[in-house]
N, C-alpha and C positions, 0 to 999 in steps of 0.2 A: 157602337159596334165597329166603328172605324170603316164602314163601308161607304162608298161613294154612290150616290144616285144621280142619274142623269134625267132631267125633265124633258118632255116632249109633248107637242100637240099630237093628239092621237084620234084618228077617225073612229067613231062609235060604230060597231057592227050593227047591220040592220037598222040604221037610224041615220037621219040626215043632220047629225050633230057632230061636233068636234070638241073634244075635252082635253084634259091634261092628265098625264100619267107619269110615273117615275120608273126608270129602268136601271138595272144593274150593269147592263152592258152598254158601253158608249156607242158601239156600232149599231146595236138594235135601236137605241134611242134616236140616232141620226136617221136611220131608215124609216122609222115610225113617224118621226117629225116631218120628214119630207112628204110622207102620205097625208099627214095632217094638213100641212100647208096647201098641198094640191087640192084636197077636198074643200078646204076653206075657200080657195080661189074659185073653184067650180060653183060653189054655193053662192059666192059673192057676185059672180058673173053668170047666173043661171040663164038669163035671157040670151046672152051671147052663146052659151053652151047649147041651148036649144036651136039656135040659127045654124051652128056648125054642124050639129047632128043632121038637120034637115038638108044641109048642103053636101053631106058626104055622098060620093058617087063611088060605090064599091062594085067591082065587076062580079058576075056570077061565079066566075072561077075562084075568086078570093072568098066569096061567101061559102062555097062548097068545100074549100080546102082549109080555110083558116077559122071559120066561125062555128064549126061543128060542135066545139066544146064550150060555146058561150051562148047566152041568150043575146038578142040583138041589142038590148039596152046595156047589158054588161060589157059587150064588145066595144060599143061606141064610147061608154064611160072610160074604159081602160085606155082606149085609143086617145081620147081627149086628155086624160091625165099624163099619158106618155108624151103628148105634145107640150104640155106644161113643163115637164121636167127637161125635155130637149131644148125648149126655147129658152129656159132660164139659164142653163149652163153656168150654175153657181152652187155654192154651199148653202143649202136651205137652213142649216143651223144658225146662220147669221140673222135669220128673220126671228126676232124675239119680242117684238113689240107691235102695237097697232100701227105705229108710224112706219116701222120696217115693212110690214105687210102692205100698207098703202103704197109705198114707193115701189115695192116689188110688183104689185098688181098693175100699177100705171105703166111700168116699163115692159111688162110681159104682154099685156093685152093686144098691142099692135102686132106682136110677132106670133100670136097663137095660131091664127088661121093659116099663114104661110108654112109654119112648122108642121101643122097637122097635114097639109097637102103633101109635104115632102115624106112624111111618115107613111102615108097612104101609098105614095109611089113606090117606096121601099117594099112594102107588103106585096103590092101588085107584081113586083119584079120576082118575088119568091115563087109565085104560082107556076111560072114556066119551068123553073127548076124542079119543083115538086112533081109536076106531071112527068118530066123526064126521068126522075128517080124512080117513080112508081112503074114506069114502063120497063126499066131495066130489072126492077125487083122481080117482075113476072118471069124473068129468065134466069133468076139467080139461084134456083133450086135450093139446096140445103142452107145456103147463106141468106136466103130471103127473109127468114124470120128475124134474125138479129138486126138486119138492115131496116126492116119495117118497124121494129120497135124503137130504133133510134129515131127514125123519122117521126113516129108518133109522139115520142117524148119531146122533140123539139117544138111541137105544137100542142102540147097538153094543156089542160085547163090552167089558165093563169099565165101562160107564156108571154103575154104582152107586158107583164110586170118586170120581166128579165131585161136588164140593161143591155145584155149581149145581143138581143134582137136587132138593135139599131146600129151596133158597133161591129159585131162578128158573125151574124147569122148568114150573111152572104157567103163568107168564107166556109162556114160549116156546111152549107147546102152544096156549094161547088165541090167540096171534098167528098161529101156523101154521094153526089152524082158520080164522081170518078170511081169511087168504091163500088157502087151499084153496077156501073158500066163493066168494070174489071170482073166483078163477081159473076155477071151474066156470062162472060167468056170462060171464066175459070173459078167456079164456086169453091172448089177444093182449096185453092190458094188463099182465098178470102178466109176460109175457116181456120187455115193454118195461122195466118197473121192474126187472127182474132184472139187466139189463145193467150196472147200477151196481155189482153184487156179483160178477159173473163173474170179474173179474181177481183179486179178494181170495180168492174160493173156490178158484181154481186155485192160488194161492200157498199157501194153507192146506193143501190136499190134497197138494201136493208136499212140504211140510214135514212133514206127518203121516207120510208114507212113510219118513221118516228116524229116527222114534222107534217103539219097541214099542207104546206106548199114549200117548194124549193127555196123561194126568196124569204121564208121565214127564218132561215139560218144563213147568216153571212159566211160562216165557215164552210158550210156544205155547198153553198153557191159557188165559192171560190174553188172548192175541190172540183165541182162539176166543170167549171170552166177550164181547169187544168186537164180534166179528163177528155174534154173535146179536143184540146190541143194535142193530146196523146193519140187520139183517133186520127187527126190529120196527119200527124208524123207517121203513123202506122199504115194508113191506107192511101194517102195522097200526098207523099213527101215533096212533090213539086210545088205544093202550096205552102207559103211561108207561114210558120206558126207565130203566135203573138209573143211567145216566151221561148227562150232557148233551152234545149234539153228538157222538155216538160216531164218526161218519165222520172228524171232525177228529182224533180220537185214534188211529184205526186205522193210519195211515201211520207215526206216531211209535212205536207199539207194534211194528209190523213191523220198523222200522229198528234197534230195540233188541233184536230176538230173536237169541238165540244157541243153536243146537242142536248 
C-alpha cells in the first residue's frame, strides 16, 4: 500500500499491561510510546510508586481546586507519570529494547522522588492564583462566564497529561488573573476584547468534541497552545508570549489541523 506504520509500546486501557501497536501518524506513535514506557516503568517499580504515593503531602487547597475531576488514585498516578516524563528529559522513542529500558530505569529511579516534589510545589503555587482569579470573577459581571469557562478548562479532567502544565501554566494563570482583575473593574472592555477570540474558541470547542481528550490529537493540542498565547496577547499584553504574533499563526495551525 506504500503506507508507513510506526510501532509503539501502548498501555492497555483498563488493564495493568503494556502491548505493542502500529500507528499511521509518527506523532501519535511517539506520544503513545512515551505513555507505554511510563506505564512500564511504573509497573516495574511498583513498590517505589506505592512509597511515593504514601509520601505525597498535598494541601487541602490543592485537593479542593485541582483534584475535583480526578479520583485520588488517578490523580496520584497521573502525577507520578508526569514526574517520570519531567525527570527523563529525553526522547522516549530511543527506548526500543529491554536493555534500553533497563538503562533508562536505572538512570531515572534516583531522580523520580525529587522531580515529584518539584511538580507538587508547582501545583501548590497554582492554588493561590486560582483563589485570586475566582475572587475577581465574582465581580466581573457579564465577563464572568467566559473567564470561568477558561479557568475550568485549564483544570479539566486529564489536565495533568498536558505538557504545558509544567512549562506554561504559571504564565496562563498570571494572565488570567490580570484579565479577571481588569474585568472586575471594566467588564464591558473585557467582552469587547473577547470578540477577537470568540470564533476561534467556538472552532476549538467544536473540534474538542470530536476527540476523547485534548492530548489525543497533537494538532489540536498545538492549536490550543497557540490559542492560549492569543489570550495572553489580548488580555495581558505585558506578559511575554511564547511565540511572536500568535494570531498570525492561529489560522495556519487551524488549516493544518487533522482530527
